[in-house]
C-alpha positions as a printed NumPy array, in Angstrom:
array([[  0.019,  -0.009,   0.044],
       [  1.244,   3.547,  -0.698],
       [  2.446,   5.73 ,   2.216],
       [  1.188,   9.21 ,   2.745],
       [  2.514,  12.   ,   4.915],
       [  0.424,  14.543,   6.779],
       [  1.892,  18.007,   7.472],
       [ -0.023,  20.331,   9.842],
       [  0.376,  23.988,  10.648],
       [ -1.554,  25.752,  13.519],
       [ -0.163,  29.132,  12.719],
       [  2.545,  29.003,  15.347],
       [  4.014,  25.44 ,  15.197],
       [  4.387,  23.561,  11.879],
       [  4.525,  19.726,  12.099],
       [  6.132,  17.851,   9.218],
       [  5.338,  14.088,   9.166],
       [  8.487,  12.073,   8.738],
       [  6.979,   8.624,   9.14 ],
       [  3.686,   8.635,   7.156],
       [  0.858,   6.178,   7.185],
       [ -0.286,   3.625,   4.707],
       [ -3.645,   4.044,   2.946],
       [ -5.368,   2.158,   0.13 ],
       [ -5.017,   5.377,  -2.055],
       [ -5.013,   9.061,  -2.228],
       [ -8.803,   9.437,  -1.696],
       [ -8.581,   7.559,   1.634],
       [ -5.511,   9.577,   2.743],
       [ -7.158,  12.879,   1.925],
       [-10.375,  11.83 ,   3.762],
       [ -8.232,  11.089,   6.795],
       [ -6.589,  14.498,   6.604],
       [-10.002,  16.166,   6.556],
       [-11.067,  14.312,   9.699],
       [ -7.652,  15.131,  11.253],
       [ -8.022,  18.84 ,  10.607],
       [-11.514,  18.903,  12.142],
       [-10.214,  17.146,  15.266],
       [ -7.309,  19.447,  15.56 ],
       [ -9.767,  22.419,  15.23 ],
       [-11.687,  21.06 ,  18.176],
       [ -8.649,  21.178,  20.254],
       [ -7.014,  24.415,  18.969],
       [-10.098,  26.706,  18.73 ],
       [-10.874,  27.237,  22.365],
       [-11.54 ,  30.964,  22.514],
       [-12.647,  33.897,  20.357],
       [ -9.237,  34.543,  18.908],
       [ -8.585,  34.138,  15.197],
       [ -7.016,  30.852,  14.232],
       [ -5.699,  29.341,  11.011],
       [ -5.119,  25.628,  10.597],
       [ -3.601,  24.165,   7.44 ],
       [ -2.7  ,  20.643,   6.364],
       [ -1.207,  18.954,   3.384],
       [ -1.064,  15.311,   2.287],
       [  2.132,  14.248,   0.534],
       [  3.148,  11.082,  -1.2  ],
       [  6.666,  10.162,  -2.349],
       [  6.409,  12.588,  -5.259],
       [  5.184,  15.639,  -3.374],
       [  2.014,  17.361,  -2.15 ],
       [ -1.176,  15.864,  -3.488],
       [ -3.835,  17.761,  -1.454],
       [ -4.064,  20.96 ,   0.637],
       [ -6.717,  22.214,   3.085],
       [ -7.061,  25.237,   5.274],
       [ -9.481,  26.236,   8.049],
       [ -9.842,  29.751,   9.283],
       [-11.687,  30.889,  12.35 ],
       [-12.318,  34.557,  12.784],
       [-14.594,  36.454,  15.096],
       [-15.443,  40.17 ,  15.559],
       [-18.23 ,  42.658,  15.65 ],
       [-20.501,  42.802,  12.598],
       [-21.695,  46.018,  11.133],
       [-25.478,  46.608,  11.556],
       [-27.476,  45.473,   8.565],
       [-24.526,  43.617,   7.12 ],
       [-26.014,  40.095,   7.521],
       [-27.333,  38.859,   4.226],
       [-28.868,  35.423,   3.47 ],
       [-26.505,  33.209,   1.625],
       [-27.892,  30.323,  -0.527],
       [-27.934,  26.783,   0.92 ],
       [-29.821,  27.583,   4.037],
       [-31.749,  24.296,   4.121],
       [-28.65 ,  22.279,   3.659],
       [-26.878,  24.225,   6.407],
       [-29.865,  23.674,   8.741],
       [-29.735,  19.928,   8.121],
       [-26.026,  19.927,   8.863],
       [-26.425,  21.876,  12.145],
       [-29.306,  19.554,  13.186],
       [-27.163,  16.446,  12.458],
       [-24.307,  17.907,  14.607],
       [-26.652,  18.669,  17.456],
       [-28.492,  15.347,  17.194],
       [-27.384,  14.217,  20.698],
       [-28.932,  17.468,  22.119],
       [-32.478,  18.53 ,  22.059],
       [-33.593,  22.216,  21.84 ],
       [-35.991,  23.02 ,  24.617],
       [-38.14 ,  26.11 ,  25.21 ],
       [-36.048,  29.213,  25.875],
       [-33.406,  28.133,  23.279],
       [-31.387,  26.229,  25.764],
       [-29.723,  22.945,  24.866],
       [-30.505,  19.902,  26.964],
       [-28.85 ,  16.464,  26.412],
       [-31.502,  14.013,  25.217],
       [-31.618,  10.604,  26.903]])
């Protein structure tokens, strides 16, 4: 099986993978990097400070895939919020993420049992 290398950068400390992991192919390796970046984001984004996470997947010939996540917060100008297409899809996505929780009256989340 081919070997792929995952390089990560959290904006302060770059990590270059020297060992790599074996995957059945590039598609599987890139999917693993997507999951890895999301897991790193859960750990790294712990406050309202801006954060950039980047990752690349390499094979023996060089970089085959890149991804970057950016998290930025700040005040919004009044009246600047506009509807962006894909609202129904985004709503389904948020509901799937919050599936273990149940929204109760008063907009508070309560764990479902």
